[in-house]
C-alpha positions as CSV (number, residue, x, y, z in Angstrom):
1,X,-44.3,65.5,38.0
2,X,-45.9,68.8,39.3
3,X,-42.2,69.9,40.0
4,X,-41.5,69.9,36.5
5,X,-44.2,72.2,36.1
6,X,-44.3,75.0,38.8
7,X,-40.9,74.2,40.7
8,X,-38.5,74.0,37.9
9,X,-39.3,76.9,35.5
10,X,-36.0,78.7,36.7
11,X,-33.6,76.2,35.1
12,X,-35.6,76.8,31.7
13,X,-35.6,80.5,32.2
14,X,-31.7,80.5,32.7
15,X,-30.7,78.1,30.1
16,X,-33.3,79.8,27.1
17,X,-31.9,83.1,28.0
18,X,-28.3,82.1,27.7
19,X,-28.7,79.4,24.6
20,X,-31.9,78.9,23.2
21,X,-33.8,82.2,23.0
22,X,-30.9,84.5,23.7
23,X,-32.3,86.8,21.1
24,X,-35.7,87.4,23.3
25,X,-35.8,89.4,26.5
26,X,-36.1,88.1,29.9
27,X,-39.7,89.3,30.0
28,X,-40.8,87.7,26.8
29,X,-39.2,84.2,27.9
30,X,-40.8,84.6,31.3
31,X,-44.2,84.3,29.5
32,X,-43.6,81.1,28.9
33,X,-43.6,80.0,32.4
34,X,-46.4,82.2,33.4
35,X,-48.6,80.6,30.7
36,X,-47.4,77.4,32.1
37,X,-48.2,78.2,35.6
38,X,-51.5,80.1,35.5
39,X,-54.6,82.1,33.6
40,X,-57.3,80.8,30.7
41,X,-56.9,77.5,29.8
42,X,-53.4,76.9,31.5
43,X,-52.4,75.3,34.8
44,X,-55.3,76.5,37.0
45,X,-58.4,77.5,34.8
46,X,-58.9,73.5,33.9
47,X,-59.7,73.3,37.4
48,X,-62.7,75.1,37.0
49,X,-64.2,72.3,34.4
50,X,-62.5,69.4,36.0
51,X,-63.5,70.4,39.7
52,X,-67.2,70.2,38.5
53,X,-66.7,67.1,36.9
54,X,-64.9,65.7,39.9
55,X,-68.2,66.6,41.7
56,X,-70.0,64.7,39.4
57,X,-68.0,61.5,40.0
58,X,-65.7,61.9,36.6
59,X,-62.2,61.3,37.9
60,X,-60.3,58.9,36.4
61,X,-60.5,59.3,32.7
62,X,-59.8,63.2,32.7
63,X,-56.4,62.1,35.0
64,X,-55.4,59.6,33.3
65,X,-55.8,61.7,29.9
66,X,-54.2,64.7,31.4
67,X,-51.4,62.5,32.4
68,X,-50.7,61.0,28.8
69,X,-50.6,64.6,27.6
70,X,-48.4,66.1,29.9
71,X,-46.0,63.3,29.4
72,X,-46.2,64.1,25.3
73,X,-45.9,67.6,25.9
74,X,-42.5,67.1,27.9
75,X,-41.2,65.1,24.7
76,X,-42.5,67.3,22.5
77,X,-40.7,70.4,24.3
78,X,-37.6,68.7,23.5
79,X,-37.9,69.2,19.7
80,X,-38.8,73.1,19.9
81,X,-36.6,75.4,18.4
82,X,-38.7,78.5,18.0
83,X,-40.3,81.0,20.7
84,X,-43.9,80.1,19.7
85,X,-43.4,76.7,19.5
86,X,-42.1,76.4,23.1
87,X,-45.2,79.2,24.2
88,X,-47.7,76.7,22.8
89,X,-46.3,73.2,23.8
90,X,-44.4,74.3,27.2
91,X,-46.4,77.0,28.0
92,X,-50.2,76.4,26.8
93,X,-50.3,72.7,26.5
94,X,-48.1,71.8,29.3
95,X,-49.9,74.1,31.9
96,X,-53.5,72.8,30.7
97,X,-53.0,69.3,31.1
98,X,-51.1,70.3,34.8
99,X,-54.0,71.8,35.9
100,X,-56.0,68.8,35.2
101,X,-54.1,66.8,37.1
102,X,-53.6,69.3,40.1
103,X,-57.1,70.3,40.5
104,X,-58.2,66.4,40.7
105,X,-55.3,65.1,42.8
106,X,-56.0,68.1,45.4
107,X,-59.6,67.2,45.5
108,X,-59.1,64.1,46.7
109,X,-57.7,65.0,49.9
110,X,-60.6,66.1,51.6
111,X,-62.5,62.9,50.7
112,X,-60.2,61.1,52.9
113,X,-58.9,63.2,55.5
114,X,-61.1,65.7,57.8
115,X,-59.0,65.9,61.1
116,X,-55.7,66.1,59.6
117,X,-56.5,67.6,56.3
118,X,-53.5,70.2,56.6
119,X,-51.0,67.4,57.6
120,X,-52.4,65.6,54.5
121,X,-52.0,68.4,52.1
122,X,-48.3,69.1,53.2
123,X,-47.6,65.5,52.3
124,X,-49.3,65.4,48.9
125,X,-47.7,69.1,48.1
126,X,-44.0,67.8,49.1
127,X,-44.1,65.8,46.0
128,X,-43.9,68.9,43.9
129,X,-40.8,69.9,45.8
130,X,-39.1,66.5,45.6
131,X,-39.8,67.4,41.7
132,X,-38.1,70.7,42.1
133,X,-35.2,69.0,43.5
134,X,-35.0,66.0,41.0
135,X,-35.3,67.8,37.6
136,X,-32.5,70.7,38.5
137,X,-30.4,68.7,39.7
138,X,-30.7,66.0,36.5
139,X,-30.8,69.1,34.4
140,X,-27.4,70.5,35.7
141,X,-25.9,67.0,35.3
142,X,-27.2,65.9,32.1
143,X,-27.2,69.0,30.0
144,X,-23.4,69.1,29.6
145,X,-23.4,65.6,28.6
146,X,-26.0,64.8,26.8
147,X,-27.3,68.2,25.6
148,X,-30.8,69.9,26.2
149,X,-33.2,67.6,24.0
150,X,-32.1,64.1,25.4
151,X,-32.3,65.6,28.9
152,X,-35.7,66.9,28.5
153,X,-36.4,63.5,27.2
154,X,-35.3,61.8,30.6
155,X,-37.7,64.2,32.2
156,X,-40.3,62.6,30.3
157,X,-39.5,59.5,31.0
158,X,-39.3,60.2,34.9
159,X,-42.8,61.6,34.6
160,X,-44.0,58.4,33.0
161,X,-43.0,56.6,36.0
162,X,-44.4,59.0,38.7
163,X,-47.8,59.7,36.6
164,X,-47.8,55.8,36.2
165,X,-48.1,55.3,40.0
166,X,-50.3,58.0,40.4
167,X,-53.0,56.9,38.1
168,X,-52.6,53.0,39.8
169,X,-52.9,54.6,43.3
170,X,-55.1,57.4,43.3
171,X,-59.0,57.4,44.0
172,X,-61.8,59.1,45.5
173,X,-64.0,57.6,48.2
174,X,-67.2,59.7,48.5
175,X,-70.1,59.3,46.0
176,X,-70.7,61.8,43.4
177,X,-73.1,64.6,44.3
178,X,-74.6,66.6,41.5
179,X,-74.7,70.1,43.2
180,X,-76.6,73.0,41.2
181,X,-75.2,75.7,39.7
182,X,-73.3,74.3,36.9
183,X,-69.2,75.2,36.4
184,X,-69.8,78.3,38.6
185,X,-71.3,78.7,42.2
186,X,-71.8,82.0,42.4
187,X,-73.3,81.8,45.7
188,X,-70.3,81.1,47.3
189,X,-69.0,84.7,46.8
190,X,-71.9,85.6,49.2
191,X,-69.4,84.4,52.0
192,X,-67.2,87.6,52.5
193,X,-64.0,85.4,53.4
194,X,-64.3,83.2,50.6
195,X,-64.3,86.5,48.2
196,X,-61.4,88.3,50.4
197,X,-59.2,85.1,50.0
198,X,-59.7,84.7,46.1
199,X,-58.7,88.1,45.8
200,X,-55.5,87.6,48.2
201,X,-54.7,84.7,45.8
202,X,-54.3,87.1,43.0
203,X,-51.9,89.4,45.1
204,X,-49.8,86.8,46.3
205,X,-49.4,85.2,43.2
206,X,-48.2,88.5,41.3
207,X,-45.2,88.1,43.3
208,X,-44.7,84.5,44.6
209,X,-42.6,83.0,41.7
210,X,-40.4,85.9,40.9
211,X,-37.5,85.0,42.9
212,X,-37.6,81.4,41.9
213,X,-37.8,82.1,38.2
214,X,-34.9,84.8,38.2
215,X,-32.8,83.3,41.2
216,X,-30.2,81.4,38.7
217,X,-30.1,84.2,36.5
218,X,-29.1,86.8,39.3
219,X,-26.7,84.4,40.6
220,X,-25.0,84.0,37.2
221,X,-25.2,88.0,36.6
222,X,-23.0,88.5,40.0
223,X,-20.4,85.7,38.8
224,X,-21.7,82.3,39.9
225,X,-21.1,79.2,37.8
226,X,-24.1,77.9,36.0
227,X,-24.0,74.9,38.0
228,X,-24.3,76.5,41.5
229,X,-27.3,78.7,39.5
230,X,-29.0,75.4,38.9
231,X,-28.2,74.1,42.2
232,X,-30.1,77.0,44.2
233,X,-33.3,76.1,42.5
234,X,-32.8,72.2,44.2
235,X,-32.1,74.1,47.5
236,X,-35.0,76.2,47.3
237,X,-37.1,73.4,46.8
238,X,-35.6,71.2,49.2
239,X,-36.3,73.8,52.0
240,X,-39.9,74.1,50.3
241,X,-40.4,70.6,51.5
242,X,-39.8,71.0,54.8
243,X,-42.0,74.3,54.9
244,X,-44.8,72.4,53.4
245,X,-44.9,69.5,55.6
246,X,-44.1,71.7,58.8
247,X,-47.0,73.9,58.4
248,X,-49.3,71.4,57.6
249,X,-48.6,69.9,61.0
250,X,-48.9,73.3,62.3
251,X,-52.3,74.3,60.9
252,X,-53.6,71.2,62.1
253,X,-52.9,72.1,65.8
254,X,-54.0,75.6,65.5
255,X,-56.9,74.7,64.0
256,X,-57.5,72.3,66.9
257,X,-57.1,74.7,69.3
258,X,-57.9,78.5,68.3
259,X,-59.9,77.9,65.1
260,X,-63.0,75.6,65.8
261,X,-65.5,78.1,64.7
262,X,-64.2,79.7,61.6
263,X,-61.6,77.2,60.2
264,X,-58.8,79.6,60.4
265,X,-56.0,77.2,61.2
266,X,-54.6,77.2,57.8
267,X,-54.6,81.3,57.7
268,X,-53.1,81.7,61.2
269,X,-50.2,79.2,59.9
270,X,-49.8,80.6,56.4
271,X,-49.8,84.6,57.0
272,X,-46.6,84.9,59.0
273,X,-44.8,82.9,56.6
274,X,-45.8,84.6,53.6
275,X,-45.3,87.6,55.1
276,X,-41.3,86.4,55.5
277,X,-41.3,85.3,52.0
278,X,-42.1,89.2,51.1
279,X,-39.0,90.4,53.0
280,X,-36.9,87.7,51.6
281,X,-37.9,88.8,47.9
282,X,-36.9,92.4,49.3
283,X,-33.3,90.9,50.4
284,X,-32.8,88.6,47.7
285,X,-31.3,91.3,45.0
286,X,-28.3,92.3,47.9
287,X,-27.2,88.7,48.1
288,X,-24.2,88.4,46.1
289,X,-21.8,85.6,47.5
290,X,-22.4,81.9,47.6
291,X,-23.7,81.9,51.6
292,X,-25.9,84.8,51.0
293,X,-27.5,83.3,47.9
294,X,-27.8,79.5,49.6
295,X,-29.1,81.2,52.9
296,X,-31.9,83.3,51.0
297,X,-33.0,80.6,48.8
298,X,-33.0,78.2,52.2
299,X,-35.4,80.8,53.9
300,X,-37.4,81.7,50.6
301,X,-38.0,77.9,50.2
302,X,-39.5,77.5,53.7
303,X,-41.7,80.5,53.8
304,X,-43.1,80.0,50.3
305,X,-43.4,76.4,50.6
306,X,-46.1,77.0,53.5
307,X,-48.4,79.1,51.3
308,X,-48.4,76.4,48.7
309,X,-49.1,73.7,51.0
310,X,-52.0,75.0,52.2
311,X,-53.4,77.4,49.5
312,X,-56.6,75.5,48.9
313,X,-57.3,74.5,52.3
314,X,-59.0,77.9,53.2
315,X,-61.2,77.6,49.9
316,X,-62.1,73.7,51.3
317,X,-63.0,74.8,54.7
318,X,-65.3,77.6,53.2
319,X,-68.2,75.5,52.3
320,X,-69.4,71.7,52.2
321,X,-67.4,68.9,50.9
322,X,-69.7,67.7,48.3
323,X,-69.1,71.2,46.5
324,X,-65.3,71.3,47.3
325,X,-63.9,70.6,43.6
326,X,-66.0,73.3,42.1
327,X,-64.9,75.9,45.0
328,X,-61.2,75.1,44.6
329,X,-61.4,75.4,41.1
330,X,-63.0,78.8,41.0
331,X,-60.6,79.9,43.7
332,X,-57.2,78.6,41.6
333,X,-59.1,80.2,38.5
334,X,-59.0,83.7,40.1
335,X,-55.8,83.1,41.7
336,X,-54.3,82.4,38.2
337,X,-54.6,85.8,37.5
338,X,-51.8,86.9,39.5
339,X,-49.6,83.7,38.3
340,X,-50.2,84.9,34.6
341,X,-48.6,88.3,34.7
342,X,-46.4,88.5,37.8
343,X,-43.4,87.1,36.5
344,X,-43.2,88.8,33.1
345,X,-43.9,92.1,34.8
346,X,-40.7,91.4,36.9
347,X,-38.8,90.6,33.9
348,X,-39.8,94.0,32.1
349,X,-38.9,95.8,35.1
350,X,-35.3,93.9,35.0
351,X,-35.0,94.7,31.3
352,X,-35.9,98.3,31.8
353,X,-33.7,98.9,34.9
354,X,-30.8,96.4,34.3
355,X,-30.9,94.7,37.7
356,X,-33.1,92.5,40.0
357,X,-33.3,95.2,43.0
358,X,-36.4,96.6,41.3
359,X,-38.1,93.5,40.5
360,X,-37.7,92.3,43.9
361,X,-39.3,95.4,45.5
362,X,-42.0,95.1,43.0
363,X,-42.6,91.1,44.0
364,X,-42.0,92.1,47.6
365,X,-45.0,94.3,47.5
366,X,-47.6,91.3,47.3
367,X,-47.4,89.1,50.2
368,X,-50.2,89.8,52.3
369,X,-53.4,87.5,52.9
C-alpha cells in the first residue's frame, strides 16, 4: 500500500501536468506529492504521535483506523477535480494515514529481529517496491481503457486487499513500557551521532524524490511515449526492491564483522549507494534515449532503494528498544522537512529554466549522510 504513496507519485505528476491540472505549474503540482510524502501532519509527522502510542502499547486500533482512512482517501481522490481537492485529499489526508501505518509497521521489526534486523527491514520495504511496480503498470494499462476515475478506484480495491492482510497478520511482541518524556525524548539529541543523522535525513530527502517524480515528465519531453514513461517508474521500483533486500543482507554482514561497538553496519552499507544515487541524479537529465533512460532508472532504483530500506535502522540502534517507536518517529519527523520542500524546489527550478539539468544538479547535491 505504501508503494501507492511514496513510489508511484511520478505517474500522477505526469498525468496531472498533461490532463487534469494542465493549467498549473510542475512546481505547484509537485506540492501534492511533497505534502503527501512529508512534513507537519503528513506522512512522517504522525510517527511522532503513533511512535509514542506504540511504545505505550497502543498499536492495533491506530493501525486499523489509518488503514480505513487511507482506503477512503484513495476512493475520494478519484472524485477530485480541482487543485485544492487533490492537495487536501491526496496530499494531506493520504499522507497522514500513510504516516501512521508506516511508523507502526516499521516499529514492529525490532520486536521480532535483533541480529538480522537489516535483512528484516529490507524484506519489509520490498512491499513498497512491489506496490511501485503494480500501481504504475496498472495505471498505464487502465487509464486508456476505463479512465482516471476507475483506475484510482481499482487502486483503492488493491489497497483494501493489501491492508486487510496486514491488519490480520501484524502484531508486536514485547510488552509496552511507559518511558519518560512524553512525545519527544530530547535527551536523545545528547547523542551526537543521532543528532547528525537527523540532520542528514533532511539533506538526503531534499534530493531523493526529484528524479522519481519528474522521470516520466522528462521522458515525454525528449519524445518518449506516455506508456514508456509510466514503465520507467515500474522499472525504478523493481530495481529498488533488489537494492533494498541486498543492502539489508549486506548491512547485517558488515554489522557483524566491523561495527560491533558502534552499530555502523547499516551506515557502512548505505553511504556508497547514496553517493551513487547523487551521481545518477546528475546524469539523469542527459539521458535522451530509451536505453539510457532504462539504464539510469535501473541503477537509481538500486542505489536509492538501499537508503529507503535502512533509513530507520541507525535510529533504531541509537538507544533502547523500549523507546524505539518515539526515537524513530522523531527522526522521520525531522527528515520530513526535506521531503516537503525537495520536489517543489526542483519543479520551480524546472519552470524557471525550462529543462531538467538544473533540477538534476540541485537534487544531486544532496546525497551525503
